[in-house]
mmCIF file as Biopython writes it, N, C-alpha, C and O atoms, coordinates in Angstrom:
data_model
#
loop_
_atom_site.group_PDB
_atom_site.id
_atom_site.type_symbol
_atom_site.label_atom_id
_atom_site.label_alt_id
_atom_site.label_comp_id
_atom_site.label_asym_id
_atom_site.label_entity_id
_atom_site.label_seq_id
_atom_site.pdbx_PDB_ins_code
_atom_site.Cartn_x
_atom_site.Cartn_y
_atom_site.Cartn_z
_atom_site.occupancy
_atom_site.B_iso_or_equiv
_atom_site.auth_seq_id
_atom_site.auth_asym_id
_atom_site.pdbx_PDB_model_num
ATOM 1   N N  . GLN A ? 1  ? -7.181 7.616   8.130   1.0 0.0 1  A 1 
ATOM 2   C CA . GLN A ? 1  ? -8.293 7.659   7.208   1.0 0.0 1  A 1 
ATOM 3   C C  . GLN A ? 1  ? -7.863 7.132   5.844   1.0 0.0 1  A 1 
ATOM 4   O O  . GLN A ? 1  ? -6.680 7.139   5.506   1.0 0.0 1  A 1 
ATOM 5   N N  . GLN A ? 2  ? -8.834 6.679   5.075   1.0 0.0 2  A 1 
ATOM 6   C CA . GLN A ? 2  ? -8.529 6.175   3.740   1.0 0.0 2  A 1 
ATOM 7   C C  . GLN A ? 2  ? -8.125 7.338   2.844   1.0 0.0 2  A 1 
ATOM 8   O O  . GLN A ? 2  ? -8.772 8.385   2.833   1.0 0.0 2  A 1 
ATOM 9   N N  . LEU A ? 3  ? -7.050 7.139   2.096   1.0 0.0 3  A 1 
ATOM 10  C CA . LEU A ? 3  ? -6.570 8.174   1.194   1.0 0.0 3  A 1 
ATOM 11  C C  . LEU A ? 3  ? -7.465 8.273   -0.030  1.0 0.0 3  A 1 
ATOM 12  O O  . LEU A ? 3  ? -8.171 7.326   -0.377  1.0 0.0 3  A 1 
ATOM 13  N N  . SER A ? 4  ? -7.427 9.436   -0.684  1.0 0.0 4  A 1 
ATOM 14  C CA . SER A ? 4  ? -8.207 9.636   -1.902  1.0 0.0 4  A 1 
ATOM 15  C C  . SER A ? 4  ? -7.419 10.543  -2.842  1.0 0.0 4  A 1 
ATOM 16  O O  . SER A ? 4  ? -6.404 11.126  -2.459  1.0 0.0 4  A 1 
ATOM 17  N N  . GLY A ? 5  ? -7.900 10.649  -4.070  1.0 0.0 5  A 1 
ATOM 18  C CA . GLY A ? 5  ? -7.278 11.526  -5.048  1.0 0.0 5  A 1 
ATOM 19  C C  . GLY A ? 5  ? -5.835 11.169  -5.347  1.0 0.0 5  A 1 
ATOM 20  O O  . GLY A ? 5  ? -5.492 9.990   -5.435  1.0 0.0 5  A 1 
ATOM 21  N N  . PRO A ? 6  ? -4.980 12.184  -5.505  1.0 0.0 6  A 1 
ATOM 22  C CA . PRO A ? 6  ? -3.573 11.942  -5.835  1.0 0.0 6  A 1 
ATOM 23  C C  . PRO A ? 6  ? -2.832 11.139  -4.763  1.0 0.0 6  A 1 
ATOM 24  O O  . PRO A ? 6  ? -1.942 10.352  -5.086  1.0 0.0 6  A 1 
ATOM 25  N N  . GLU A ? 7  ? -3.192 11.333  -3.491  1.0 0.0 7  A 1 
ATOM 26  C CA . GLU A ? 7  ? -2.543 10.576  -2.421  1.0 0.0 7  A 1 
ATOM 27  C C  . GLU A ? 7  ? -2.867 9.093   -2.534  1.0 0.0 7  A 1 
ATOM 28  O O  . GLU A ? 7  ? -1.998 8.254   -2.298  1.0 0.0 7  A 1 
ATOM 29  N N  . LEU A ? 8  ? -4.103 8.758   -2.890  1.0 0.0 8  A 1 
ATOM 30  C CA . LEU A ? 8  ? -4.494 7.362   -3.081  1.0 0.0 8  A 1 
ATOM 31  C C  . LEU A ? 8  ? -3.687 6.738   -4.216  1.0 0.0 8  A 1 
ATOM 32  O O  . LEU A ? 8  ? -3.158 5.636   -4.074  1.0 0.0 8  A 1 
ATOM 33  N N  . GLN A ? 9  ? -3.594 7.439   -5.332  1.0 0.0 9  A 1 
ATOM 34  C CA . GLN A ? 9  ? -2.840 6.920   -6.474  1.0 0.0 9  A 1 
ATOM 35  C C  . GLN A ? 9  ? -1.372 6.714   -6.126  1.0 0.0 9  A 1 
ATOM 36  O O  . GLN A ? 9  ? -0.769 5.723   -6.535  1.0 0.0 9  A 1 
ATOM 37  N N  . ALA A ? 10 ? -0.797 7.645   -5.374  1.0 0.0 10 A 1 
ATOM 38  C CA . ALA A ? 10 ? 0.604  7.521   -4.971  1.0 0.0 10 A 1 
ATOM 39  C C  . ALA A ? 10 ? 0.793  6.327   -4.044  1.0 0.0 10 A 1 
ATOM 40  O O  . ALA A ? 10 ? 1.747  5.566   -4.202  1.0 0.0 10 A 1 
ATOM 41  N N  . CYS A ? 11 ? -0.101 6.159   -3.088  1.0 0.0 11 A 1 
ATOM 42  C CA . CYS A ? 11 ? -0.021 5.044   -2.147  1.0 0.0 11 A 1 
ATOM 43  C C  . CYS A ? 11 ? -0.124 3.712   -2.880  1.0 0.0 11 A 1 
ATOM 44  O O  . CYS A ? 11 ? 0.631  2.785   -2.588  1.0 0.0 11 A 1 
ATOM 45  N N  . GLN A ? 12 ? -1.047 3.610   -3.823  1.0 0.0 12 A 1 
ATOM 46  C CA . GLN A ? 12 ? -1.257 2.364   -4.546  1.0 0.0 12 A 1 
ATOM 47  C C  . GLN A ? 12 ? -0.145 2.062   -5.545  1.0 0.0 12 A 1 
ATOM 48  O O  . GLN A ? 12 ? -0.059 0.946   -6.057  1.0 0.0 12 A 1 
ATOM 49  N N  . SER A ? 13 ? 0.699  3.039   -5.824  1.0 0.0 13 A 1 
ATOM 50  C CA . SER A ? 13 ? 1.829  2.794   -6.731  1.0 0.0 13 A 1 
ATOM 51  C C  . SER A ? 13 ? 3.127  2.553   -5.969  1.0 0.0 13 A 1 
ATOM 52  O O  . SER A ? 13 ? 4.141  2.207   -6.574  1.0 0.0 13 A 1 
ATOM 53  N N  . GLY A ? 14 ? 3.110  2.734   -4.633  1.0 0.0 14 A 1 
ATOM 54  C CA . GLY A ? 14 ? 4.297  2.493   -3.825  1.0 0.0 14 A 1 
ATOM 55  C C  . GLY A ? 14 ? 5.115  3.732   -3.525  1.0 0.0 14 A 1 
ATOM 56  O O  . GLY A ? 14 ? 6.218  3.627   -2.988  1.0 0.0 14 A 1 
ATOM 57  N N  . THR A ? 15 ? 4.598  4.903   -3.859  1.0 0.0 15 A 1 
ATOM 58  C CA . THR A ? 15 ? 5.301  6.153   -3.594  1.0 0.0 15 A 1 
ATOM 59  C C  . THR A ? 15 ? 5.187  6.522   -2.116  1.0 0.0 15 A 1 
ATOM 60  O O  . THR A ? 15 ? 4.078  6.553   -1.582  1.0 0.0 15 A 1 
ATOM 61  N N  . PRO A ? 16 ? 6.300  6.803   -1.443  1.0 0.0 16 A 1 
ATOM 62  C CA . PRO A ? 16 ? 6.234  7.220   -0.038  1.0 0.0 16 A 1 
ATOM 63  C C  . PRO A ? 16 ? 5.470  8.542   0.104   1.0 0.0 16 A 1 
ATOM 64  O O  . PRO A ? 16 ? 5.592  9.437   -0.733  1.0 0.0 16 A 1 
ATOM 65  N N  . LEU A ? 17 ? 4.699  8.644   1.155   1.0 0.0 17 A 1 
ATOM 66  C CA . LEU A ? 17 ? 3.901  9.847   1.405   1.0 0.0 17 A 1 
ATOM 67  C C  . LEU A ? 17 ? 4.116  10.359  2.817   1.0 0.0 17 A 1 
ATOM 68  O O  . LEU A ? 17 ? 4.431  9.593   3.727   1.0 0.0 17 A 1 
ATOM 69  N N  . SER A ? 18 ? 3.942  11.676  2.993   1.0 0.0 18 A 1 
ATOM 70  C CA . SER A ? 18 ? 3.954  12.240  4.341   1.0 0.0 18 A 1 
ATOM 71  C C  . SER A ? 18 ? 2.526  12.339  4.875   1.0 0.0 18 A 1 
ATOM 72  O O  . SER A ? 18 ? 2.323  12.553  6.071   1.0 0.0 18 A 1 
ATOM 73  N N  . THR A ? 19 ? 1.538  12.183  3.995   1.0 0.0 19 A 1 
ATOM 74  C CA . THR A ? 19 ? 0.139  12.223  4.389   1.0 0.0 19 A 1 
ATOM 75  C C  . THR A ? 19 ? -0.217 10.957  5.163   1.0 0.0 19 A 1 
ATOM 76  O O  . THR A ? 19 ? 0.061  9.850   4.703   1.0 0.0 19 A 1 
ATOM 77  N N  . ASN A ? 20 ? -0.824 11.114  6.321   1.0 0.0 20 A 1 
ATOM 78  C CA . ASN A ? 20 ? -1.239 9.968   7.122   1.0 0.0 20 A 1 
ATOM 79  C C  . ASN A ? 20 ? -2.500 9.348   6.533   1.0 0.0 20 A 1 
ATOM 80  O O  . ASN A ? 20 ? -3.459 10.054  6.222   1.0 0.0 20 A 1 
ATOM 81  N N  . GLY A ? 21 ? -2.497 8.039   6.382   1.0 0.0 21 A 1 
ATOM 82  C CA . GLY A ? 21 ? -3.670 7.357   5.862   1.0 0.0 21 A 1 
ATOM 83  C C  . GLY A ? 21 ? -3.339 5.957   5.395   1.0 0.0 21 A 1 
ATOM 84  O O  . GLY A ? 21 ? -2.263 5.428   5.674   1.0 0.0 21 A 1 
ATOM 85  N N  . TRP A ? 22 ? -4.285 5.362   4.676   1.0 0.0 22 A 1 
ATOM 86  C CA . TRP A ? 22 ? -4.092 3.997   4.192   1.0 0.0 22 A 1 
ATOM 87  C C  . TRP A ? 22 ? -4.733 3.838   2.825   1.0 0.0 22 A 1 
ATOM 88  O O  . TRP A ? 22 ? -5.580 4.632   2.415   1.0 0.0 22 A 1 
ATOM 89  N N  . CYS A ? 23 ? -4.300 2.776   2.120   1.0 0.0 23 A 1 
ATOM 90  C CA . CYS A ? 23 ? -4.897 2.446   0.829   1.0 0.0 23 A 1 
ATOM 91  C C  . CYS A ? 23 ? -4.938 0.931   0.675   1.0 0.0 23 A 1 
ATOM 92  O O  . CYS A ? 23 ? -4.128 0.211   1.259   1.0 0.0 23 A 1 
ATOM 93  N N  . TYR A ? 24 ? -5.880 0.466   -0.110  1.0 0.0 24 A 1 
ATOM 94  C CA . TYR A ? 24 ? -6.041 -0.947  -0.426  1.0 0.0 24 A 1 
ATOM 95  C C  . TYR A ? 24 ? -5.307 -1.212  -1.734  1.0 0.0 24 A 1 
ATOM 96  O O  . TYR A ? 24 ? -5.405 -0.429  -2.679  1.0 0.0 24 A 1 
ATOM 97  N N  . VAL A ? 25 ? -4.571 -2.317  -1.786  1.0 0.0 25 A 1 
ATOM 98  C CA . VAL A ? 25 ? -3.821 -2.694  -2.987  1.0 0.0 25 A 1 
ATOM 99  C C  . VAL A ? 25 ? -4.084 -4.165  -3.299  1.0 0.0 25 A 1 
ATOM 100 O O  . VAL A ? 25 ? -3.906 -5.030  -2.441  1.0 0.0 25 A 1 
ATOM 101 N N  . ALA A ? 26 ? -4.504 -4.441  -4.521  1.0 0.0 26 A 1 
ATOM 102 C CA . ALA A ? 26 ? -4.736 -5.810  -4.980  1.0 0.0 26 A 1 
ATOM 103 C C  . ALA A ? 26 ? -4.387 -5.862  -6.468  1.0 0.0 26 A 1 
ATOM 104 O O  . ALA A ? 26 ? -5.281 -5.802  -7.312  1.0 0.0 26 A 1 
ATOM 105 N N  . PRO A ? 27 ? -3.093 -5.973  -6.800  1.0 0.0 27 A 1 
ATOM 106 C CA . PRO A ? 27 ? -2.656 -5.908  -8.188  1.0 0.0 27 A 1 
ATOM 107 C C  . PRO A ? 27 ? -3.356 -6.887  -9.125  1.0 0.0 27 A 1 
ATOM 108 O O  . PRO A ? 27 ? -3.640 -6.547  -10.274 1.0 0.0 27 A 1 
ATOM 109 N N  . GLU A ? 28 ? -3.637 -8.094  -8.647  1.0 0.0 28 A 1 
ATOM 110 C CA . GLU A ? 28 ? -4.274 -9.088  -9.518  1.0 0.0 28 A 1 
ATOM 111 C C  . GLU A ? 28 ? -5.745 -8.766  -9.781  1.0 0.0 28 A 1 
ATOM 112 O O  . GLU A ? 28 ? -6.367 -9.368  -10.656 1.0 0.0 28 A 1 
ATOM 113 N N  . ARG A ? 29 ? -6.296 -7.824  -9.028  1.0 0.0 29 A 1 
ATOM 114 C CA . ARG A ? 29 ? -7.673 -7.360  -9.263  1.0 0.0 29 A 1 
ATOM 115 C C  . ARG A ? 29 ? -7.687 -6.012  -9.985  1.0 0.0 29 A 1 
ATOM 116 O O  . ARG A ? 29 ? -8.744 -5.421  -10.206 1.0 0.0 29 A 1 
ATOM 117 N N  . GLY A ? 30 ? -6.491 -5.539  -10.348 1.0 0.0 30 A 1 
ATOM 118 C CA . GLY A ? 30 ? -6.400 -4.269  -11.056 1.0 0.0 30 A 1 
ATOM 119 C C  . GLY A ? 30 ? -6.429 -3.053  -10.146 1.0 0.0 30 A 1 
ATOM 120 O O  . GLY A ? 30 ? -6.699 -1.942  -10.602 1.0 0.0 30 A 1 
ATOM 121 N N  . VAL A ? 31 ? -6.152 -3.255  -8.850  1.0 0.0 31 A 1 
ATOM 122 C CA . VAL A ? 31 ? -6.160 -2.152  -7.892  1.0 0.0 31 A 1 
ATOM 123 C C  . VAL A ? 31 ? -4.741 -1.940  -7.387  1.0 0.0 31 A 1 
ATOM 124 O O  . VAL A ? 31 ? -4.264 -2.687  -6.533  1.0 0.0 31 A 1 
ATOM 125 N N  . GLY A ? 32 ? -4.078 -0.941  -7.902  1.0 0.0 32 A 1 
ATOM 126 C CA . GLY A ? 32 ? -2.715 -0.646  -7.480  1.0 0.0 32 A 1 
ATOM 127 C C  . GLY A ? 32 ? -1.683 -1.518  -8.172  1.0 0.0 32 A 1 
ATOM 128 O O  . GLY A ? 32 ? -2.002 -2.320  -9.050  1.0 0.0 32 A 1 
ATOM 129 N N  . GLU A ? 33 ? -0.435 -1.337  -7.751  1.0 0.0 33 A 1 
ATOM 130 C CA . GLU A ? 33 ? 0.692  -2.032  -8.371  1.0 0.0 33 A 1 
ATOM 131 C C  . GLU A ? 33 ? 1.406  -2.914  -7.353  1.0 0.0 33 A 1 
ATOM 132 O O  . GLU A ? 33 ? 1.417  -2.618  -6.158  1.0 0.0 33 A 1 
ATOM 133 N N  . ALA A ? 34 ? 1.997  -3.991  -7.834  1.0 0.0 34 A 1 
ATOM 134 C CA . ALA A ? 34 ? 2.727  -4.913  -6.959  1.0 0.0 34 A 1 
ATOM 135 C C  . ALA A ? 34 ? 3.849  -4.200  -6.212  1.0 0.0 34 A 1 
ATOM 136 O O  . ALA A ? 34 ? 4.188  -4.584  -5.092  1.0 0.0 34 A 1 
ATOM 137 N N  . LEU A ? 35 ? 4.422  -3.177  -6.815  1.0 0.0 35 A 1 
ATOM 138 C CA . LEU A ? 35 ? 5.489  -2.418  -6.175  1.0 0.0 35 A 1 
ATOM 139 C C  . LEU A ? 35 ? 5.041  -1.866  -4.822  1.0 0.0 35 A 1 
ATOM 140 O O  . LEU A ? 35 ? 5.855  -1.749  -3.906  1.0 0.0 35 A 1 
ATOM 141 N N  . ALA A ? 36 ? 3.771  -1.530  -4.687  1.0 0.0 36 A 1 
ATOM 142 C CA . ALA A ? 36 ? 3.258  -0.987  -3.430  1.0 0.0 36 A 1 
ATOM 143 C C  . ALA A ? 36 ? 3.314  -2.003  -2.299  1.0 0.0 36 A 1 
ATOM 144 O O  . ALA A ? 36 ? 3.295  -1.626  -1.127  1.0 0.0 36 A 1 
ATOM 145 N N  . LEU A ? 37 ? 3.384  -3.296  -2.637  1.0 0.0 37 A 1 
ATOM 146 C CA . LEU A ? 37 ? 3.441  -4.343  -1.619  1.0 0.0 37 A 1 
ATOM 147 C C  . LEU A ? 37 ? 4.851  -4.867  -1.380  1.0 0.0 37 A 1 
ATOM 148 O O  . LEU A ? 37 ? 5.035  -5.805  -0.605  1.0 0.0 37 A 1 
ATOM 149 N N  . GLN A ? 38 ? 5.843  -4.281  -2.029  1.0 0.0 38 A 1 
ATOM 150 C CA . GLN A ? 38 ? 7.221  -4.724  -1.816  1.0 0.0 38 A 1 
ATOM 151 C C  . GLN A ? 38 ? 7.622  -4.514  -0.373  1.0 0.0 38 A 1 
ATOM 152 O O  . GLN A ? 38 ? 7.246  -3.529  0.262   1.0 0.0 38 A 1 
ATOM 153 N N  . GLY A ? 39 ? 8.386  -5.454  0.128   1.0 0.0 39 A 1 
ATOM 154 C CA . GLY A ? 39 ? 8.810  -5.374  1.513   1.0 0.0 39 A 1 
ATOM 155 C C  . GLY A ? 39 ? 7.841  -6.064  2.441   1.0 0.0 39 A 1 
ATOM 156 O O  . GLY A ? 39 ? 8.083  -6.161  3.644   1.0 0.0 39 A 1 
ATOM 157 N N  . SER A ? 40 ? 6.739  -6.548  1.882   1.0 0.0 40 A 1 
ATOM 158 C CA . SER A ? 40 ? 5.764  -7.294  2.673   1.0 0.0 40 A 1 
ATOM 159 C C  . SER A ? 40 ? 5.968  -8.772  2.400   1.0 0.0 40 A 1 
ATOM 160 O O  . SER A ? 40 ? 7.024  -9.176  1.913   1.0 0.0 40 A 1 
ATOM 161 N N  . SER A ? 41 ? 4.995  -9.555  2.701   1.0 0.0 41 A 1 
ATOM 162 C CA . SER A ? 41 ? 5.068  -10.982 2.417   1.0 0.0 41 A 1 
ATOM 163 C C  . SER A ? 41 ? 4.574  -11.277 1.005   1.0 0.0 41 A 1 
ATOM 164 O O  . SER A ? 41 ? 4.116  -12.386 0.727   1.0 0.0 41 A 1 
ATOM 165 N N  . TYR A ? 42 ? 4.662  -10.294 0.115   1.0 0.0 42 A 1 
ATOM 166 C CA . TYR A ? 42 ? 4.191  -10.436 -1.260  1.0 0.0 42 A 1 
ATOM 167 C C  . TYR A ? 42 ? 4.781  -11.667 -1.933  1.0 0.0 42 A 1 
ATOM 168 O O  . TYR A ? 42 ? 4.095  -12.364 -2.682  1.0 0.0 42 A 1 
ATOM 169 N N  . GLU A ? 43 ? 6.053  -11.929 -1.665  1.0 0.0 43 A 1 
ATOM 170 C CA . GLU A ? 43 ? 6.734  -13.041 -2.318  1.0 0.0 43 A 1 
ATOM 171 C C  . GLU A ? 43 ? 6.104  -14.386 -1.964  1.0 0.0 43 A 1 
ATOM 172 O O  . GLU A ? 43 ? 6.207  -15.332 -2.745  1.0 0.0 43 A 1 
ATOM 173 N N  . ILE A ? 44 ? 5.459  -14.490 -0.810  1.0 0.0 44 A 1 
ATOM 174 C CA . ILE A ? 44 ? 4.887  -15.767 -0.396  1.0 0.0 44 A 1 
ATOM 175 C C  . ILE A ? 44 ? 3.369  -15.790 -0.489  1.0 0.0 44 A 1 
ATOM 176 O O  . ILE A ? 44 ? 2.756  -16.816 -0.197  1.0 0.0 44 A 1 
ATOM 177 N N  . CYS A ? 45 ? 2.754  -14.694 -0.884  1.0 0.0 45 A 1 
ATOM 178 C CA . CYS A ? 45 ? 1.299  -14.645 -1.043  1.0 0.0 45 A 1 
ATOM 179 C C  . CYS A ? 45 ? 0.946  -14.960 -2.495  1.0 0.0 45 A 1 
ATOM 180 O O  . CYS A ? 45 ? 1.286  -14.171 -3.377  1.0 0.0 45 A 1 
ATOM 181 N N  . PRO A ? 46 ? 0.278  -16.083 -2.781  1.0 0.0 46 A 1 
ATOM 182 C CA . PRO A ? 46 ? -0.020 -16.431 -4.165  1.0 0.0 46 A 1 
ATOM 183 C C  . PRO A ? 46 ? -1.007 -15.471 -4.830  1.0 0.0 46 A 1 
ATOM 184 O O  . PRO A ? 46 ? -0.926 -15.253 -6.039  1.0 0.0 46 A 1 
ATOM 185 N N  . HIS A ? 47 ? -1.912 -14.909 -4.084  1.0 0.0 47 A 1 
ATOM 186 C CA . HIS A ? 47 ? -2.873 -13.937 -4.621  1.0 0.0 47 A 1 
ATOM 187 C C  . HIS A ? 47 ? -2.897 -12.746 -3.669  1.0 0.0 47 A 1 
ATOM 188 O O  . HIS A ? 47 ? -3.812 -12.610 -2.857  1.0 0.0 47 A 1 
ATOM 189 N N  . PRO A ? 48 ? -1.882 -11.880 -3.774  1.0 0.0 48 A 1 
ATOM 190 C CA . PRO A ? 48 ? -1.707 -10.841 -2.769  1.0 0.0 48 A 1 
ATOM 191 C C  . PRO A ? 48 ? -2.766 -9.743  -2.814  1.0 0.0 48 A 1 
ATOM 192 O O  . PRO A ? 48 ? -3.191 -9.286  -3.874  1.0 0.0 48 A 1 
ATOM 193 N N  . GLU A ? 49 ? -3.154 -9.359  -1.650  1.0 0.0 49 A 1 
ATOM 194 C CA . GLU A ? 49 ? -3.968 -8.177  -1.424  1.0 0.0 49 A 1 
ATOM 195 C C  . GLU A ? 49 ? -3.425 -7.580  -0.148  1.0 0.0 49 A 1 
ATOM 196 O O  . GLU A ? 49 ? -2.918 -8.303  0.710   1.0 0.0 49 A 1 
ATOM 197 N N  . GLY A ? 50 ? -3.523 -6.289  -0.013  1.0 0.0 50 A 1 
ATOM 198 C CA . GLY A ? 50 ? -3.001 -5.711  1.203   1.0 0.0 50 A 1 
ATOM 199 C C  . GLY A ? 50 ? -3.499 -4.309  1.451   1.0 0.0 50 A 1 
ATOM 200 O O  . GLY A ? 50 ? -4.083 -3.660  0.584   1.0 0.0 50 A 1 
ATOM 201 N N  . VAL A ? 51 ? -3.250 -3.870  2.658   1.0 0.0 51 A 1 
ATOM 202 C CA . VAL A ? 51 ? -3.523 -2.504  3.060   1.0 0.0 51 A 1 
ATOM 203 C C  . VAL A ? 51 ? -2.179 -1.880  3.396   1.0 0.0 51 A 1 
ATOM 204 O O  . VAL A ? 51 ? -1.394 -2.438  4.163   1.0 0.0 51 A 1 
ATOM 205 N N  . VAL A ? 52 ? -1.927 -0.721  2.816   1.0 0.0 52 A 1 
ATOM 206 C CA . VAL A ? 52 ? -0.685 -0.004  3.047   1.0 0.0 52 A 1 
ATOM 207 C C  . VAL A ? 52 ? -1.006 1.206   3.909   1.0 0.0 52 A 1 
ATOM 208 O O  . VAL A ? 52 ? -1.847 2.031   3.551   1.0 0.0 52 A 1 
ATOM 209 N N  . TYR A ? 53 ? -0.333 1.306   5.046   1.0 0.0 53 A 1 
ATOM 210 C CA . TYR A ? 53 ? -0.471 2.447   5.942   1.0 0.0 53 A 1 
ATOM 211 C C  . TYR A ? 53 ? 0.748  3.328   5.745   1.0 0.0 53 A 1 
ATOM 212 O O  . TYR A ? 53 ? 1.871  2.827   5.672   1.0 0.0 53 A 1 
ATOM 213 N N  . THR A ? 54 ? 0.542  4.633   5.656   1.0 0.0 54 A 1 
ATOM 214 C CA . THR A ? 54 ? 1.633  5.542   5.344   1.0 0.0 54 A 1 
ATOM 215 C C  . THR A ? 54 ? 1.456  6.863   6.080   1.0 0.0 54 A 1 
ATOM 216 O O  . THR A ? 54 ? 0.378  7.165   6.592   1.0 0.0 54 A 1 
ATOM 217 N N  . GLY A ? 55 ? 2.511  7.632   6.124   1.0 0.0 55 A 1 
ATOM 218 C CA . GLY A ? 55 ? 2.405  8.973   6.689   1.0 0.0 55 A 1 
ATOM 219 C C  . GLY A ? 55 ? 3.457  9.318   7.699   1.0 0.0 55 A 1 
ATOM 220 O O  . GLY A ? 55 ? 4.251  8.473   8.113   1.0 0.0 55 A 1 
ATOM 221 N N  . GLU A ? 56 ? 3.455  10.569  8.090   1.0 0.0 56 A 1 
ATOM 222 C CA . GLU A ? 56 ? 4.473  11.063  9.018   1.0 0.0 56 A 1 
ATOM 223 C C  . GLU A ? 56 ? 4.329  10.461  10.411  1.0 0.0 56 A 1 
ATOM 224 O O  . GLU A ? 56 ? 5.307  10.419  11.157  1.0 0.0 56 A 1 
ATOM 225 N N  . LEU A ? 57 ? 3.150  9.998   10.780  1.0 0.0 57 A 1 
ATOM 226 C CA . LEU A ? 57 ? 2.986  9.353   12.083  1.0 0.0 57 A 1 
ATOM 227 C C  . LEU A ? 57 ? 3.801  8.060   12.178  1.0 0.0 57 A 1 
ATOM 228 O O  . LEU A ? 57 ? 4.120  7.600   13.274  1.0 0.0 57 A 1 
ATOM 229 N N  . LEU A ? 58 ? 4.133  7.483   11.026  1.0 0.0 58 A 1 
ATOM 230 C CA . LEU A ? 58 ? 4.936  6.262   10.984  1.0 0.0 58 A 1 
ATOM 231 C C  . LEU A ? 58 ? 6.414  6.571   10.713  1.0 0.0 58 A 1 
ATOM 232 O O  . LEU A ? 58 ? 7.188  5.669   10.390  1.0 0.0 58 A 1 
ATOM 233 N N  . ASP A ? 59 ? 6.803  7.840   10.845  1.0 0.0 59 A 1 
ATOM 234 C CA . ASP A ? 59 ? 8.189  8.269   10.611  1.0 0.0 59 A 1 
ATOM 235 C C  . ASP A ? 59 ? 8.703  7.853   9.240   1.0 0.0 59 A 1 
ATOM 236 O O  . ASP A ? 59 ? 9.862  7.460   9.106   1.0 0.0 59 A 1 
ATOM 237 N N  . GLY A ? 60 ? 7.861  7.936   8.230   1.0 0.0 60 A 1 
ATOM 238 C CA . GLY A ? 60 ? 8.266  7.631   6.864   1.0 0.0 60 A 1 
ATOM 239 C C  . GLY A ? 60 ? 8.315  6.156   6.524   1.0 0.0 60 A 1 
ATOM 240 O O  . GLY A ? 60 ? 8.677  5.794   5.405   1.0 0.0 60 A 1 
ATOM 241 N N  . ILE A ? 61 ? 7.956  5.289   7.477   1.0 0.0 61 A 1 
ATOM 242 C CA . ILE A ? 61 ? 7.953  3.853   7.223   1.0 0.0 61 A 1 
ATOM 243 C C  . ILE A ? 61 ? 6.563  3.438   6.767   1.0 0.0 61 A 1 
ATOM 244 O O  . ILE A ? 61 ? 5.564  3.792   7.395   1.0 0.0 61 A 1 
ATOM 245 N N  . ARG A ? 62 ? 6.501  2.689   5.678   1.0 0.0 62 A 1 
ATOM 246 C CA . ARG A ? 62 ? 5.219  2.171   5.203   1.0 0.0 62 A 1 
ATOM 247 C C  . ARG A ? 62 ? 4.959  0.834   5.894   1.0 0.0 62 A 1 
ATOM 248 O O  . ARG A ? 62 ? 5.797  -0.067  5.858   1.0 0.0 62 A 1 
ATOM 249 N N  . TYR A ? 63 ? 3.815  0.719   6.511   1.0 0.0 63 A 1 
ATOM 250 C CA . TYR A ? 63 ? 3.440  -0.537  7.149   1.0 0.0 63 A 1 
ATOM 251 C C  . TYR A ? 63 ? 2.498  -1.264  6.209   1.0 0.0 63 A 1 
ATOM 252 O O  . TYR A ? 63 ? 1.505  -0.687  5.766   1.0 0.0 63 A 1 
ATOM 253 N N  . ILE A ? 64 ? 2.788  -2.516  5.896   1.0 0.0 64 A 1 
ATOM 254 C CA . ILE A ? 64 ? 1.999  -3.269  4.912   1.0 0.0 64 A 1 
ATOM 255 C C  . ILE A ? 64 ? 1.433  -4.522  5.547   1.0 0.0 64 A 1 
ATOM 256 O O  . ILE A ? 64 ? 2.158  -5.319  6.142   1.0 0.0 64 A 1 
ATOM 257 N N  . SER A ? 65 ? 0.125  -4.684  5.411   1.0 0.0 65 A 1 
ATOM 258 C CA . SER A ? 65 ? -0.548 -5.880  5.881   1.0 0.0 65 A 1 
ATOM 259 C C  . SER A ? 65 ? -1.008 -6.651  4.654   1.0 0.0 65 A 1 
ATOM 260 O O  . SER A ? 65 ? -1.829 -6.157  3.881   1.0 0.0 65 A 1 
ATOM 261 N N  . CYS A ? 66 ? -0.487 -7.859  4.470   1.0 0.0 66 A 1 
ATOM 262 C CA . CYS A ? 66 ? -0.768 -8.642  3.263   1.0 0.0 66 A 1 
ATOM 263 C C  . CYS A ? 66 ? -1.517 -9.916  3.635   1.0 0.0 66 A 1 
ATOM 264 O O  . CYS A ? 66 ? -1.212 -10.546 4.648   1.0 0.0 66 A 1 
ATOM 265 N N  . TRP A ? 67 ? -2.478 -10.288 2.832   1.0 0.0 67 A 1 
ATOM 266 C CA . TRP A ? 67 ? -3.201 -11.538 3.015   1.0 0.0 67 A 1 
ATOM 267 C C  . TRP A ? 67 ? -3.572 -12.110 1.651   1.0 0.0 67 A 1 
ATOM 268 O O  . TRP A ? 67 ? -3.338 -11.478 0.621   1.0 0.0 67 A 1 
ATOM 269 N N  . HIS A ? 68 ? -4.133 -13.270 1.650   1.0 0.0 68 A 1 
ATOM 270 C CA . HIS A ? 68 ? -4.592 -13.901 0.393   1.0 0.0 68 A 1 
ATOM 271 C C  . HIS A ? 68 ? -5.813 -14.735 0.656   1.0 0.0 68 A 1 
ATOM 272 O O  . HIS A ? 68 ? -6.353 -15.347 -0.266  1.0 0.0 68 A 1 
#
């Protein structure tokens, strides 16, 4: 499910979470921070946007889907 409140803010800033869910990150649109997309294809996306999946179901690994 989509995160909200403090969990959403943490996800969009790149903070690891144990809460299962996802958040949308688009730093150039003022939504979240580029740090949240680190480890993704951020370096090769000229206008990065992405969805970050997080939580204990992923064993602490953040899965990042990046597009432009």
